[in-house]
N, C-alpha and C positions, 0 to 999 in steps of 0.2 A: 669265399674269401673273408667274409665278415666273421665266420666261425673261427677261421684261423687267427684273425686279428684279436678276437675275443680271448682265445686260448693263450695267445702270446701275452696279452695284457695281464691275465691272471698269473701266468708264470713270472712275468716281470715283477708284479707286486709282491708275490711271495718271496721270490729270490732276492729282490732288493732289500726287503725287510731283514732277511737273514744276513745278507752281506753287510748291512749297517752295523750289526753286532760284531761280526767277525773283523771288519775293517778297523773299527775303533780299537778293538783289542790288539790287533796286529800292530797298528800304529804305536800304541802304548809300549808294546814289547820291543819294537824295533827302534824307537826314538832314542838316540844317544843322549847321555847326560849332558846338561848344559855346561859349557865351559865356564871357568871362573872368569869374571870380568877383569879386564886389564886395568891395573891401577897405576897411577903415576908414581914413579920412584922405584917400586919393586913389584914383582909378579905375584908374590904370595902374601904380602902384608899391606892391607889397605892403610891409607893415610889416616892420621888422627881425625882430620875433619870429616872424612867419610864415615867414621864410626861414631861421631858425636850424636848423642841423644839430647834433644833440646829439653830444657827444664822450664816449665811455665814461670814467667815472671822474673827470672834472673839468669845470669850467665851460666854457661856449662860448668858443672862441678868437675873436679879432677877424677872422681870415680863415676863411671857411667855404665848403666846396664848394657851388657852385651859387648862392650868395647874390648875388654881384656881377653875374651875368649878367642878373638881372632888376631890377637897381638902375639907375635912369636916371642917377644922379650918378656911378656908377663905370663905366658901360658905355663901351667905346671907340667911335669912329665906325663907322657901318655899313660893312661890308665884304662881299666874297663869303662866303656862308655865314652870313648874318644878322649877329650881334653878335660873331663870332669875329675876333680881331685876327690879322694876318698877319705872319710873319717870314720867315726863310730856309727854303727847302724842302730836306729831306734825303730822298733816295730809297734804298730798300732792295729788293733783288730776290733771291728764293730760287727753289727749284724749284717752289713752289706759289703764292707770292704776290708781288705787286709793291706796295710800301708807300710812303707819303709821310708824313714826320714834319715838323711845323712847329716851328721853334725858339721861336715864340710859344706858351708854355705847354708845349712839348714834347708836344703832342697828336699822336695818330695820326689824321691827317686824311683819309687815303685808303688803301683796301686793296682791291686787285683780286685776284680768285681766278682764277689762270691756267688752271685746268682746267675752269672753268665759264663758258661763253659768255654774253654779255649776251642778254637775252630779245628785245630789238628789233634788235640787230646782232650776229649770231653771229661776226663777224670780230674782235670785241674782247672782252676778258674782262669778266666781271661785276664791278662795283664794289660791294662790300658797304658800306664806309665811304666817305663823300665829304662835301665841304663846298662846296656850290654856292649860287647865289642862291635856287633853288627847293627845295633839299633839304639838310638838315644831319643827319649821323649820324656822330659822331666818338667816339673813346675818349680820356678825359682822366684826369689824375692829379696829385696834388700833396701838399703837407704842410700840417698844421695846427699853428700855433704862431707866435709873434711873430717877424716877419722871415724866416720860412721860405718857400721858393718854392711857388707855387700854379700853377694852370693859366693864370695870366696872366703869369707870369714869363718873361722872355726868356733862353733858354739859349744856350750856345755849343757847337759840335761841332767835332771835328777834321777832318771831311770832309763833303762834301755828297752823296756817293754811296757806297753799300755794296752788295756783291753776294756771294752764296755761291759761293765758288770750288770747282772740282772737288776732291773729297776732303775738303772741309770739312763738318763736321756742324752748325755754327752760325756765325752772324755777329752781332757785338755792336756796338751804337751807343751811345756815351757822350755824354750831354749835361750840361754843367757849368753850374750856376746861379751867379750872383754871390754871393760870400761876404758874409754878413750877420752882423755882431756876433759874429764868431768861430765861425760855423757854416758849414761848406762842404757843400753837397748836390749829389750827382751822380745823375741819372736814367739808368738803363741799360736799353735794349731788347735782348733776345736772341731772335733768330729761328732756328728749328731746321729742319734738312732733313727733308722728308717730314711736316711737322706744321703744323697751323693754330694751335698754341699759341705765344703770344709771352709770354716772361717780362718783366715790368716790375718793376724793382728800384730802390729808393732807397738810396744809401749816404750816411750822415750822419756827418761828421767834426766832433767837438766840440773846438774850440780854446779854449773858455771856461774860466774858473776854477771854474765850478760845473756840476753835472750838469744835463742837460735831459731832458724826457720828451715828445718829439714824437709826433704821430699822422700817419698817412698816409691818403689817400682815393683811391679808384679808381672812376670813374664813366663811364657812357655818356650822351652828350647827343644827342638826336635830336628831329625833329618827328614829327607823326603821319601823314605822307604814306605811304600803303600802297605796296607794290611794284606794278609793272606787271602787269595781268591783265585778263581779259575781264569786262565788266560783267554778263554773263549767268552768271557763275560765282559760287558762294557765296563772299563775301569771307572770306579766312583771317585769323587773329588777327595783329594788329600791335600790339606794346606790351611792357611790362615783365613779368617773371616772377621768382619767387623760390622757392628750395627749401631747406627745413631738415628734419632728421630728425623733428622734433616735428610740424610741420604739413604736411610733404610739399610737393608742387608746388602753387603758387598763382599765378594771373595777377594783375597789377596794371594794370588797364585805364586808358588815358589819360582816359576819361570820368570814372572815379572820382577821378583826381587833379584834374581840373577842378572837381569838386564838393567836393573836400576830404574825402571819406569813404572813401578807400582803406584797407583793412585788411590788414596783413601783419606777420609777426614782425619786431621791430626789433633784438633782440639774440639772439645764439646763439654757439656755439663750433663750428659746422659749416655747410655749405650754400654756396650761391652765389646771385648775382643776375645777371639777363640782360635783354637786349632781343631780342625775337623778331619775325620776319617770315617770310613764306612761304619755306620751304626752307632758310633761313639764320638764324644767331643770333650774338650776341656775349655773352660771359659772363665775369665776374670770378670766379675760383675760389680763394679763400683756403684755406690749409692747414686741414685738419680739426683739431679740438681746440685751436683758437686763438681767442681772443675777437675778436669783430667786431660792428659795428653797421651795419645796413642802412638805407637811406633811398631814398625815391622822391618826387618832387615836380614840380609844374608851375612852371616858371620864369617864363613869360610867354606871350604869344600864340603858341600852337602850338609851344612848346618844353618838353621834359620831360627830366628826368634821373633816373637810377637808379644807385645805387652802394653802396659799402661803406667803412666806416672801420675801419682796422686800427691798433692801437697799435704803436709801435716798441719801446717799453720805455725803460728808463733808459740814457742814454748818458753815461758818466762823462767827466770832463775828460781830454783827450788821447786819447780812444778813438774808434773808428769802429764804428757799428752799421748794420745793413741790414734792410730789409723788402722782401719780394718777393711779388707776387700774379700768377699766370698769367692771361693773357687768351686765351680761345678766341674766335676770329673766323673762322667758316667755315661749311661746309654741315652740315646736320643728318643726317649719315651714321649711320644707326641702329646699324650693327654696331660703331661705334667710340665713340659718345657715352658709353655706360655705363662703359666702361673709363677714360674721361677723368676723370669725377667721378660720384659716386652721384647718381642721379635725373636726370642730364642728358639721358638718352634720353626722358624725359617731355616734352621740348620738342616732340617730334614729335606733332602733334595730329590724331587721327582723329575728332574730334567726339564726338557722343553715342553712336556705335556702335563705340567703341574695342574692345569685347569681340569684335567681328567683324573690325574693321580690322587689328588686330595679327596674328591668325593668317593673314589673307589676305595680308598683306605677307610674313610668314614663308614661306608656301607659294610666293608669287611669287619670292622670293629663291632658294628652293630650285630652282625650275624655271629661273631665270636662271643659276644656277651650273652647270646641266646644258647649257643651250643657248647662253648668251652673248648672248641677244637678249630684251629685255624684252617685245617684241610677241609672240614665240613663247611666252614665259612666260605672258602673259595668255591666249593661246589654250589652253594646257595647264591653266591655272587654271579657265577656263570649262568645259572638259571634265570636270575633277575635280568642280566644283560640280554640274554636270549629272548626273554619275554618282552622287554622294552622294544627290541627291534624286530619283533615277530612279524608285523605287517610288511616291513621292508624286505626281510629275508624271504617271506612267503612269496612276494612278487618276483623276487629273483629266482626262486626255485620253480615257480610256474613257467617262467621264461625258459629255464633249463629243461623242464619236462617237455615243453612244446618243441624246443630245438631237438630233443632226443627223438621225438616222433617224426620230425621232418628231415632227419639226417639223410635218409636214402634219397629224397628229392633234391636236397642240397648237393649231394654227390653227383646226381645226374646233371644238374646245372653246371657243376664244375667240369664234367666231362664234355658237355655240349659246347661250352665257351672257353675251354681251357687255353686256347691259343689267343684269345682276345680278352685280356684282363679287364679292360674298361667295360666291355659288354657284360662280362660275367659279374662284375661288381654291381652294375645297374640291374641286372636280372635278379640278383640276390636281394637287393634293396626292395625291388618291387615285390618279390616273394615274401619278404618279412612283413611288408605293409599289408599285403593281402591276407596273410595268416595272422596278422595282429600280434606279432612277436617282437619284443625288444631284444635285439641281439646283445646289448650290453647288460641286460638284466641279470645275467649270471654272475656278473662281477660284484653286484651290490652286497651280498653276504660277506665277501672277502674284504671289500672296502670298509665296511662297518667294523669288522673285527680288528683290523690292523692297528688303529689308534688305541683301542682298548687293550690289545695284546701288548703293545709297547708300554703303555701306562702301567699295566699290572707288572710288567718286568721291572720297571723302576720302583714300584711299590715294594716288590720283593727285595730289591737291592738296598733300599733306603730305610725300610721299617725294621727296627731292632726287635719289635714284637714278634716278627716271624723268624728271627734268627734262632736256630735250633728248635723251632716249633715242630713237634711231631704230628703226623697225621694218623697212620694206622700201620700195623704190621712192620714192614722193613723201612718205611718212610719215617725217619727220625728227625729230619731237618728239611723243611719245605724250602729253605733258601739255598740249599745245596743240590747238586745233581743226584738223581736216583742212583744209589750205589750198585744196584743190580740191573739197571737199565730196563726194568720191567715196564714202567710207564711209557718210555719212548717206544718200545717195541709194540705195545698195545696201540699207541698213538699211530704208528706206521700202519698197523692193520686197519685201523679205522679210516685212515686216509685212502688205503687201497679199496675198501668197501665204498667209500664216498665217490671215488673215481669211477666205479662201475655204475653209479647212479647218474653220473654226468653225461652229457652228450658226447658220443665218441668222436674223436678227432678224425677228420677225413684225410689228413696228411700222414703218411707212414712214420715220418720222423717225429711228428708230434705225438703219435700213439706210443712210440718207444719212450719218449720223454715222460709222458704221463704214467707209464708203467714203472719207470725208475724213481720218480719223485717220492713215493711213500718210503722207499728204502733210504734214499738220500736224506730226507728230512728226519727220519728216525735217528740217523747218525748226528744230525745237527742237534736234535733234542737230547742226545746223550749228555751234552754239556750245559744244558739249560737248567735252572732251578726246578726242583721237583714240583713246586707249587705252580709254576708256569706251565709245565707239561700237564699237570692235573687239570688246570683251567682249559687248556687246548683240547685235552682228551674228552672232558665232559661236554665242551662246546661241540666237538665233532660228533659225539654220540647223539646229542640233541639235534644237531643239523641232519644227521643221517635219518633219524626218526621223522623229522619234519619233511625232508626231501623225499623220502620213500612214500610217505602218505600222500603228498601232493602229486608225485609222479604216478602213483597208483590211481589216484582220482582222475588225472588228466588222461592217462592211457585207457582207463575204463570208459570214460566218456567218449573217447575217440573210437573205441571198438564197438560201442553201442550205436553210434551214428549211422553206419551202413545198414543195420537191421531196421532201423526206423524208416530209412528211405525205401527199403524193399517193401515194406508194408504199404 
């Protein structure tokens, strides 16, 4: 009976781990979109007070970031990219990015990352920011104050194309807004060589007779459409996030914005606000020790914004002032994020097993620095984990080998006491005690591997370094499933071999289940990242070698015992 319980526990552990992945994915696919919250007055247009964005130190200005996008009376005609108005296109190309700025609002409407191929078409670069009919994700900025330019203002530029010339460290794009009541505002984008940081600066020239105190805002506008991925993989987080020294890293989920119950720090003199998706992020990074106010809101059906308001200060008559906030728009490269801004490395999400995921990635990175191949690094990581838990797994395999030897005796006990389950259970416990066998020992190798397996799964999902990382031959992306299912099939074969080394189940139904499991789990692994299957395959091969050797030694010792007694 204990053997049966042991087998059931093993099956439950393996099955529940797989179901965790599939259930989360199914829930994500089946979950209906959140309905628009009911607003007083009308069903489609929020009240003015609901859309107000507080300005530090003074009353709300008539122009507020985000407000007019959800207002039916102020919205422009529908255009590509939802409610975004179009103007002239300005292209910018550096060694790392290809950008497109629209003179309507001076928005950064498209940003292609030249060193990161698209997931569906590897021949073209991945577009982090874009403004299409079916997907909107753009960076916007503007001023708060009467007559000052917003993300609806039409700017003018000196040229329609800019590029980083050889020997240049940066390229600058200047957009001039129409002068309004004696105030001239210029928006300046500065792209840097070898960086995903873009400086966005406003220069405010005050030609009035009185001083002014304008505010600036910087925001990301996007829908909730997640990045392309497999439905059989746990969905990664897509949404806003904020970091301050006081409250640390905090996610602002779109669902919370839909319900109006999002909680996050509103004012601080440090931190940043971001939009996250798998492998990539955009973040506004105001200077530390400067006042700012954060905001995040739902603008309309499937449109959300998150941003920060920064005061410019007093601009005296005849003077010019400026305010600048860097925008990071690029990959979540863990070795660089922490040096860009405090806490920015926390955007790499390893799920609830971060305590294991972080050191696993560190070890992976170490092996990659030695080998230059992430697949080989995974193999070395597997061997390291196996070596670390060698004593524990060896004890488990010894228990399994002893159980394999005494299976005929256990079968006879079952037959003798089959009608009295209590007596059979006691007899089996006494038998295990006499033979010095731990009936649960066979579970130890599996129990040890489950947390590591899940942690590595999250590492593959969250680490952009492994995105499109090749291994060998047909494996060109360790973060995607094996295109020809070779690794899952070999994985199934290894499971079949391993099952032959395990104690045979005494129950006929269990025997059939154990025979089907290698084929069933091969199908599961068809949809797992190739890197994860590679880890499992190498782990199985090492386990088979260890289990075979221990089984051979135990059985050899057992067969030699009767001979010594005869002598």
